[in-house]
C-alpha positions, 0 to 999 in steps of 0.5 A: 520534489517537495517544492511542488507541494508548497502551500498545497492542500492534500486530501488523504483516505486510508491515512491510518494504515501502514502506507498512510502512516508512512505518507503522513510521517514523510510529509511531516518531516518534509514540512518541518525541514522545508517549511512547506506550509502544506495542509492535509485533510485526512479521512478516518473512521476513528480519528481520535484513536489515531491521534491518541496513538500518534501524539506527534501527528496529533499536534501537527497544525497542518493536519485536519481530520474528517470523521467518516469513510469512503462508503459514506463520503459526499463532496460536501465533506471536502469543505475547502479547495483541494490540490492533490488526492492520495486514495489509500482506503481499501478493504484489507480484512480478508475475513470480512471480504469473504463474509460479505464480498458485496460490502468489500466491493463497495468499499473499493469500487464505490469508495473510489468513485466517491473519492474521485467525484469529491476530488473533482468537485473540490478542484483537485487536479492530481489523484493517486490511487493505490491499487494492488499487484493482485490485479494480475491474478495468478501467474504461470510457472516461470513468470517471476517479474510481472510488468504493467502490460501483463494481460489482466484476467476477466472476472470468472463465474463460480465461487471466488475467494477473498483475494479474487474479490479484492482483485476484481474490485481493484481492476474496476476501481482502476477503470474509474480512474482511467475514465475520469482522466480520459474525460479530463476531470482529473489527472489520475495515476495508478500505483499497483502496490506489492509487498512492504516492510518496516515500522508500523507493520503489525507483528501479529497479523496477516503479514509474514514479515511482521509476524516473523519479526515478532517471533524473533524479537520475542526470542521464539523460533520464527514460525512459517505457517505454510510450506515456506515456498511462496515468493515475495519481495519487500520494499522498505517503507521509506522507499515506498513513501518516496515512490508514491510521492514521486508518482503523485507529483510527476507520474504520467496522467493515466499512467499505471506503475508497479511499486515494490521490490524486484528482489525475490525471496521465498518465505522460508528464506525470509524467515531464516534471514530474520532469525539469523540477523536477530539471533532467534533460536531457529525456524519452524515450517508448519507444512510440507510442500506437496509434489506438483504444487505451483509456486506462488510468486508475487514480485513486480517488474519496476522497469517502467517507474525506474525508467520514467522517474529515475526511482530506485530502492535504497534500503535492502532486506537486511537493512530493513530487518535491522531498521524495523527491529530497532523501531520495534525495540524502542 
């Protein structure tokens, strides 16, 4: 599919995050291997910090940075024609979202609208928006794999937590993408992303997989801060990148696709697997489950994307653990 990108210009927002890093790394590898002469314009609040931390990307002649954010983006910022857009930028800080829900909503909703407008005026025809599996809201007991036709909840009254604010904003941003597609202004594809693993994931942040890896590689007991019952699934970064490139290039205009793994695992089992594979001294679960608590399940059905585009996972959880450990060690 890389030939579809030959000589193209791609605008990327959120390029310095986990997903953005994987998209840049994979495209650099493809450009090096196939001589695609592809050009990337990347938006970032602090390009210099990213270049300093990633010198091999800093010297890539096909990559040009634009300093700024999606909250201040204007069409004039794209001073060249653009063929494709990958919109990854979001408000990922839950504390910031809780402290100022309106600002977080502006990043997600207002930011998406600005990127759509700028992309349309720059002549882009393909637009990939990374939404989130959180748009489905809490699922009832017994619903393990959630498909794209699962009914989305409406915004309700009363106090909202950070997750609810983000989910509502993502749903609204999806509507903007659908509207631009319906009006023929751009061909937008929506990827509802779930949970991922691999190099680049912080080992001391909000991501369980990364935190567990950090504990194990430091020779500590792997600490599960909750009760270990939430159910997740983990797609490795290389599979994530391939799926997103495929959606950008070949996904149906206006289409919505889940992106993630169908292989469910509870957090305690994940911690035990990481501890066992990496030789950590054990697992400590900080909280006990309370009788009657609902199991928090966050796992997608990917039948649509697999059926339409022939995609599949190639890296299982055990291999993901070892590949990530090798990267972190070196």
